Each structure stands twice: as structure tokens, then as C-alpha cells.
C-alpha positions, 0 to 999 in steps of 0.5 A: 499499499505504501509503495503504491502511494510513493509511486503515485506521488512520483507520477504526480511529480512528473505530471506537474513538472513536465506535462504542466510545464512547471519545470520551466516556470519561475520559482514564485509561480511554482511555489504559488501552485505547490504551497497551496496544494501541500497545505490542502493535503496536510489539511485533509490528513489533519481532518481525517485525524481529527475525525477519527479522534472525535469518533473514538471519543464519541464511542467512549461517551456513548459507552459511559451513557449506557453504563448502569450506576448502582445507587449508594446504600442509604445512611443515617444522614440525609443529603450529600456530604463532601469528602473530608467534611465533619457532621455537626451533632449539636 
């Protein structure tokens, strides 16, 4: 698979530089074509990476939402006490 991608990039290089005559153009024109193309490819890869991360996070949230939580057994005191607090018995 990686070899096929490398050959495709190699072929694209020759198509751009010889068929589109970029090899004979000024450096500024070449950069004005290649730089946005490179940034576009980078953005596509970044979006796929972000989408995969988002999908994995969404599955984790879905699993947590389906998790059944057992209620704590009732104690003598009503309400909820924060850990480390003392109960005043006056």
C-alpha cells in the first residue's frame, strides 16, 4: 500500500513538472501552485485524524452513557456530604 502511494506521488511529480510545464516556470509561480496544494493535502490528513479522534471519543461517551450506576446504600444522614467534611451533632 505504501509503495503504491509512493509511486503515485512520483507520477504526480512528473505530471506537474513536465506535462504542466512547471519545470520551466519561475520559482514564485511554482511555489504559488505547490504551497497551497501541500497545505490542502496536510489539511485533509489533519481533518481525517481529527475525525477519527472525535469518533473514538464519541464511542467512549456513548459507552459511559449506557453504563448503569448502582445507587449508594442509604445512611443515617440525609443529603450529600463532601469528602473530608465533619458532621455537626449539636
